[in-house]
C-alpha positions in Angstrom: -45.0 31.8 -40.9 -42.9 33.7 -43.5 -45.3 36.6 -43.5 -45.4 37.0 -39.7 -46.0 40.5 -38.5 -43.6 39.9 -35.6 -39.8 40.4 -35.7 -39.5 37.9 -32.8 -42.0 35.0 -32.2 -41.4 32.3 -29.7 -43.8 29.4 -29.3 -43.4 27.0 -26.3 -39.6 27.4 -26.0 -38.0 25.0 -23.5 -34.4 24.9 -22.4 -33.0 22.7 -19.6 -29.6 22.3 -18.0 -28.1 19.6 -15.9 -26.4 20.9 -12.8 -25.0 17.9 -10.9 -27.9 15.5 -10.4 -30.4 18.3 -10.8 -32.3 19.2 -14.0 -33.1 22.9 -14.2 -35.8 24.2 -16.5 -34.3 27.6 -17.5 -37.2 28.1 -20.0 -40.5 26.3 -19.5 -42.8 26.5 -22.5 -42.0 30.2 -22.9 -44.0 32.1 -25.6 -43.7 35.7 -26.6 -44.1 38.0 -29.6 -42.2 41.3 -30.3 -43.0 43.5 -33.3 -40.6 45.6 -35.3 -40.1 49.0 -33.7 -41.2 48.0 -30.2 -39.5 48.8 -27.0 -40.0 45.8 -24.7 -38.6 45.0 -21.3 -38.2 41.4 -19.9 -38.0 41.5 -16.1 -37.2 38.8 -13.6 -35.1 38.1 -10.6 -31.7 36.3 -10.7 -32.1 32.7 -11.8 -35.5 33.3 -13.4 -34.3 32.4 -16.9 -34.0 35.8 -18.4 -30.4 35.5 -19.5 -31.2 32.1 -21.2 -34.1 33.8 -22.9 -31.8 36.6 -24.1 -29.3 34.0 -25.4 -32.0 32.3 -27.4 -33.4 35.5 -28.8 -29.9 36.6 -29.7 -29.1 33.3 -31.4 -26.2 32.7 -28.9 -28.0 29.5 -27.8 -30.7 27.2 -29.2 -33.8 25.9 -27.5 -34.3 22.2 -26.7 -38.0 22.4 -27.7 -40.4 24.8 -29.3 -40.2 27.2 -32.3 -38.4 30.5 -32.6 -39.2 32.6 -35.7 -36.9 35.6 -36.4 -38.3 37.9 -39.1 -40.8 35.2 -40.0 -38.3 32.5 -40.6 -37.8 29.5 -38.2 -34.4 29.5 -36.7 -34.3 25.8 -37.6 -34.0 26.9 -41.2 -30.9 29.0 -40.5 -27.5 27.5 -41.2 -24.5 28.1 -38.9 -23.4 30.8 -41.3 -26.8 32.4 -41.3 -26.8 32.5 -37.5 -23.4 34.1 -37.5 -24.7 36.7 -39.9 -27.7 37.3 -37.6 -25.4 37.8 -34.5 -23.0 40.0 -36.4 -25.3 42.2 -38.4 -29.0 41.9 -37.4 -28.6 42.2 -33.6 -26.7 44.7 -31.6 -25.7 43.4 -28.1 -25.3 45.6 -25.0 -24.0 43.9 -21.9 -24.0 44.8 -18.2 -20.2 44.6 -18.1 -19.7 46.6 -21.3 -17.3 43.9 -22.8 -14.9 46.4 -24.2 -11.3 45.5 -25.0 -9.1 47.4 -22.6 -6.1 47.9 -25.0 -8.3 49.5 -27.7 -9.6 53.1 -27.8 -13.3 53.8 -27.8 -13.1 54.3 -31.6 -11.3 51.0 -32.1 -13.8 49.1 -29.9 -16.7 50.5 -31.9 -14.9 49.6 -35.2 -14.3 45.9 -34.4 -17.7 44.5 -35.7 -17.1 46.3 -39.0 -13.6 44.8 -39.3 -15.2 41.3 -38.8 -17.7 42.3 -41.6 -14.8 43.2 -43.9 -16.1 46.8 -44.4 -13.7 49.1 -46.2 -11.7 51.5 -44.1 -13.3 54.7 -45.3 -16.8 53.4 -44.7 -15.7 52.0 -41.3 -14.4 55.4 -40.2 -17.6 57.2 -41.3 -19.9 54.7 -39.5 -17.8 54.7 -36.3 -17.9 58.5 -36.1 -21.7 58.5 -36.7 -22.2 55.9 -34.0 -20.1 57.8 -31.5 -21.9 61.0 -32.4 -25.3 59.3 -31.6 -24.0 58.6 -28.1 -22.3 62.0 -27.7 -18.8 60.6 -27.3 -16.9 61.8 -30.4 -14.6 63.9 -28.2 -13.5 60.8 -26.2 -13.0 58.6 -29.2 -9.2 58.1 -28.5 -9.7 57.2 -24.9 -9.3 53.7 -23.7 -12.0 52.1 -21.4 -10.0 52.7 -18.2 -9.9 56.4 -19.0 -13.7 56.6 -19.3 -16.5 56.5 -16.6 -18.9 53.6 -16.4 -21.6 55.6 -18.2 -19.2 56.5 -21.0 -18.0 52.9 -21.3 -21.7 51.8 -21.7 -22.1 54.5 -24.3 -19.2 53.1 -26.2 -20.8 49.6 -25.9 -24.1 51.1 -27.3 -22.2 52.7 -30.2 -20.6 49.4 -31.0 -24.0 47.8 -31.0 -25.3 50.5 -33.3 -22.5 50.6 -35.8 -23.6 47.6 -37.8 -27.1 49.2 -38.2 -28.9 46.2 -36.6 -32.6 45.7 -36.8 -32.7 44.7 -33.1 -30.8 46.0 -30.0 -30.6 43.4 -27.2 -29.6 44.9 -23.9 -28.8 42.7 -20.9 -28.9 44.7 -17.6 -27.5 47.8 -19.3 -27.8 49.9 -16.2 -26.8 47.1 -13.7 -23.3 48.4 -13.1 -24.1 52.1 -13.1 -25.2 54.5 -10.4 -28.8 55.8 -10.5 -28.0 59.1 -12.3 -25.8 57.5 -15.0 -28.4 54.7 -15.4 -31.1 57.3 -16.1 -28.8 58.9 -18.7 -28.4 55.5 -20.4 -32.2 54.9 -20.3 -32.7 58.3 -22.0 -30.4 57.2 -24.7 -32.4 54.0 -25.2 -35.6 56.2 -25.5 -33.9 58.3 -28.2 -32.8 55.2 -30.1 -36.4 53.8 -29.9 -37.8 57.2 -31.2 -35.4 56.9 -34.1 -37.0 53.5 -35.0 -34.8 50.9 -33.3 -36.4 47.8 -31.9 -35.2 47.3 -28.3 -35.4 44.4 -26.0 -34.1 45.2 -22.6 -33.5 42.5 -20.0 -33.5 43.7 -16.3 -34.3 42.8 -12.7 -35.1 46.5 -11.9 -38.8 47.4 -12.0 -38.1 51.1 -12.4 -36.1 50.3 -15.6 -38.6 47.8 -16.9 -41.5 50.2 -16.4 -40.0 52.6 -19.0 -40.6 50.2 -21.9 -43.8 50.2 -24.0 -44.4 46.6 -22.9 -43.3 44.6 -20.0 -42.8 40.8 -20.0 -42.2 39.0 -16.8 -40.2 35.8 -16.4 -40.2 33.6 -13.3 -38.9 30.0 -13.0 -38.6 29.9 -16.8 -42.3 30.8 -17.4 -43.1 34.0 -19.4 -46.2 36.2 -18.8 -47.2 39.5 -20.3 -47.7 42.3 -17.8 -51.1 44.0 -18.3 -50.8 47.6 -19.6 -52.4 49.1 -16.4 -49.6 47.4 -14.4 -46.9 48.8 -16.6 -47.2 52.5 -16.6 -44.5 54.0 -18.9 -42.3 56.4 -16.9 -39.9 58.2 -19.1 -37.0 59.8 -17.3 
């Protein structure tokens, strides 16, 4: 499997949870493949298993059964240190609730992952400014989250995801807390990032958002199905 042409390859992934006396199959023999450079959406309603799938893809959680290959190597071969490296450097996370630290400025929020990586101050400053420039927020770099609009906060979160130069951007409902116009602006930004070569996996419950990806994968009751191309017309905003 080491020479797999896929960045992400999942084969019969299962994940179950016990809730009281009930056993819930969050992922039920889920299989999917995502190549480097693709823009893929994963769509499903609340409770469908999409957040669990994102957590497994992002190495925030591990499957009970099945195989997950990341860049051709089975996750089972990764040590805890390897997994921490993957989460900190190979994957950029973007969340619905932004997950910004309220006491830090936009610049300081974006800088945090580089501090964890022990990057030298001069390089940190250069990379933070470059990331903020990519999301058109350099002029607001000293503002704290509460001084920014929802769309601007999400741009800061995207800049934070980009600053480590990850090979994969994993976005969980990135437009979920935004109004329609601001959501469209954020989607335009994802299209630009994709055109620049980023691999993007976007998790959403919104069909209009999911339709903008090159490929659409549907998840329901933990089961994953590929949406046929004719069902998934790409609608760029």
